[in-house]
C-alpha positions in Angstrom: -51.4 60.7 91.0 -48.8 57.8 91.1 -50.4 54.8 92.7 -47.1 53.0 93.2 -46.0 55.9 95.5 -49.4 55.8 97.3 -48.9 52.0 97.9 -45.5 52.6 99.4 -46.9 55.3 101.8 -49.7 52.8 102.7 -47.1 50.1 103.5 -45.1 52.5 105.6 -48.1 53.7 107.6 -49.5 50.2 108.1 -46.2 49.0 109.4 -46.0 51.9 111.8 -49.5 51.1 113.1 -48.6 47.6 113.9 -45.3 48.5 115.5 -47.1 51.1 117.7 -48.6 50.2 121.0 -51.5 52.6 120.4 -52.8 50.3 117.6 -53.0 47.4 120.0 -54.5 49.5 122.8 -57.2 50.8 120.4 -57.9 47.3 119.0 -58.1 45.8 122.6 -60.5 48.6 123.6 -62.7 48.0 120.5 -62.8 44.2 121.1 -63.6 44.5 124.9 -66.3 47.2 124.5 -67.9 45.6 121.5 -67.7 42.2 123.1 -69.4 43.4 126.3 -72.2 44.9 124.2 -72.7 41.8 122.1 -72.3 39.0 124.7 -74.4 40.9 127.2 -77.3 40.9 124.8 -76.5 37.4 123.6 -76.5 35.7 127.0 -78.1 37.9 129.6 -81.0 39.1 127.4 -81.2 35.9 125.4 -81.4 37.7 122.1 -79.7 36.2 119.0 -79.4 39.5 117.0 -76.8 42.2 116.1 -79.1 45.2 116.3 -77.7 46.4 119.7 -74.1 45.8 118.4 -74.6 48.1 115.4 -76.4 50.6 117.6 -73.3 51.1 119.7 -70.8 51.2 116.9 -71.2 55.0 116.2 -70.4 55.6 119.9 -67.2 53.5 119.7 -66.0 55.0 116.5 -66.5 58.5 117.8 -63.7 57.8 120.3 -61.6 55.1 118.5 -61.1 56.8 115.2 -59.7 60.1 116.6 -57.3 57.9 118.6 -56.2 56.1 115.5 -55.7 59.2 113.4 -54.3 61.7 115.9 -50.7 60.6 115.2 -50.9 60.6 111.4 -49.5 64.2 110.8 -49.0 65.5 114.3 -46.4 62.9 115.1 -44.5 63.6 111.9 -44.5 67.3 112.6 -43.4 66.8 116.2 -40.5 64.5 115.1 -39.5 66.8 112.2 -40.0 64.0 109.7 -42.8 65.7 107.8 -40.4 68.3 106.5 -38.2 65.5 105.2 -41.2 63.7 103.6 -42.3 66.7 101.6 -38.8 67.2 100.2 -39.0 63.8 98.5 -40.4 63.5 95.0 -43.9 62.9 96.4 -46.9 65.2 95.9 -49.0 66.4 98.8 -52.0 64.7 97.2 -50.2 61.3 97.3 -49.2 61.8 101.0 -52.8 62.6 102.0 -54.4 59.8 100.0 -51.8 57.3 101.1 -52.1 58.0 104.8 -55.9 58.1 104.5 -56.1 54.7 102.8 -53.7 53.2 105.4 -56.1 54.3 108.2 -59.0 52.9 106.2 -57.3 49.5 105.9 -56.5 49.4 109.7 -60.2 50.3 110.5 -61.4 47.7 108.0 -59.3 45.0 109.8 -61.1 45.9 113.0 -64.5 45.7 111.3 -64.0 42.1 110.2 -64.6 41.1 113.8 -68.3 41.7 113.1 -68.5 38.4 111.2 -67.4 36.1 114.1 -70.3 37.6 116.1 -72.7 37.2 113.2 -71.6 33.5 112.8 -72.2 33.0 116.5 -75.7 34.3 116.2 -76.4 32.3 113.1 -75.4 29.1 114.9 -78.1 29.4 117.5 -80.8 31.3 115.5 -82.0 32.3 112.1 -79.9 35.4 111.2 -80.9 37.7 108.4 -77.5 38.3 106.7 -78.7 41.2 104.6 -78.6 43.8 107.5 -75.3 42.3 108.6 -73.6 43.1 105.3 -75.3 46.5 104.9 -74.4 47.3 108.6 -70.8 46.4 107.7 -70.9 48.7 104.7 -72.4 51.5 106.8 -69.8 51.0 109.6 -67.0 51.2 107.1 -68.3 54.5 105.6 -68.9 55.9 109.1 -65.4 55.0 110.2 -63.7 56.3 107.1 -65.6 59.6 107.2 -64.4 60.0 110.8 -60.9 59.1 109.6 -61.0 62.0 107.1 -62.0 64.3 110.0 -59.2 62.9 112.1 -56.6 63.5 109.4 -57.6 67.1 109.1 -57.4 67.6 112.8 -54.0 65.9 112.9 -52.7 68.3 110.2 -53.6 71.3 112.4 -51.2 70.7 115.2 -48.0 69.0 116.4 -49.7 67.8 119.6 -51.4 64.4 119.3 -53.7 65.0 122.3 -54.9 68.3 120.9 -55.5 66.6 117.5 -57.5 63.9 119.4 -59.7 66.4 121.3 -60.5 68.5 118.2 -61.3 65.4 116.2 -63.4 63.9 119.0 -65.4 67.2 119.3 -66.1 67.3 115.5 -67.1 63.6 115.4 -69.4 64.1 118.4 -71.0 67.1 116.7 -71.8 65.1 113.6 -73.1 62.2 115.8 -75.3 64.3 118.1 -76.4 67.2 115.9 -80.0 66.0 115.4 -80.3 65.1 119.2 -79.2 68.6 120.3 -81.7 70.4 118.1 -84.8 68.2 118.5 -86.7 71.2 119.8 -86.7 72.7 116.4 -89.8 72.7 114.1 -90.1 69.5 112.1 -89.2 71.2 108.8 -85.9 72.6 110.2 -85.2 69.4 112.2 -85.2 67.4 108.9 -82.5 69.8 107.5 -80.4 69.5 110.7 -80.8 65.7 110.8 -79.3 65.4 107.3 -75.9 66.3 108.9 -76.3 63.5 111.5 -73.8 60.7 110.8 -75.8 58.5 113.2 -79.0 59.0 111.2 -77.3 58.0 107.9 -75.5 55.0 109.5 -78.7 53.7 111.1 -80.5 53.9 107.8 -77.8 51.8 106.1 -77.6 49.3 109.0 -81.3 48.6 108.7 -80.6 47.1 105.2 -81.4 50.1 103.1 -78.5 51.3 100.8 -79.8 54.7 100.0 -77.5 56.9 97.7 -78.3 59.9 99.9 -76.7 58.1 102.9 -73.7 56.9 101.0 -73.4 60.4 99.4 -73.3 62.0 102.8 -70.3 60.0 103.9 -68.5 60.4 100.6 -69.0 64.1 100.7 -67.7 64.2 104.3 -64.6 62.3 103.2 -64.0 64.5 100.2 -64.5 67.8 102.1 -62.1 66.9 105.0 -59.5 65.3 102.8 -59.5 68.5 100.7 -59.3 70.6 103.9 -56.3 68.5 105.0 -54.6 69.0 101.6 -55.2 72.8 101.6 -54.1 73.1 105.2 -50.8 71.3 104.7 -50.1 73.2 101.4 -50.7 76.5 103.2 -48.4 75.5 106.1 -45.6 74.7 103.7 -46.1 78.0 101.8 -45.8 80.0 105.1 -42.7 78.1 106.1 -41.1 78.7 102.8 
């Protein structure tokens, strides 16, 4: 893989994000919702902590990430620019990785708003920065694993709304899987709970960097990026 080509794809995608109104709508939604959760606890409940902020992040990402990723391939297919892109001396692997990393950078820029909240808490109380940093790491892995899901869903269709709905459904399934099956016996529930993105995120956000939790998110990223790659290759083969 040629990383100079990947960098050019990242630059192109990032510029499109910040020239698109969707990016600013998503960013505004994130800041408003996360701000309401944080400041409500901070002022109304008089609690100088970030626990409630991190608890609501999986809910926000479940909706925001599909909105960020829905256009990645669907828009290109709808405009007819994807066919032009694949005729260039660029491999499908470079396209998928470049677009994925661009989404990751955009999501990372959103996550840095965690630190102004943390500084606000630290100014009025004694904040334990360990869980803040691990929560940031967990939030990044959660968001990027959802991004891989979103890229796959965007590769399935030319319609951005359809891509959003499919991605939202899959992300919700990973988020709620252990909550839907809590009637199962304890032994089976533990197996089902392993597929819960919320469970792995909460484990990391508590300050525990367990390799099993990181491995879950990395596996999710690899699987859905691979599915995206294979799906796009198959579509091109059928068209040719």
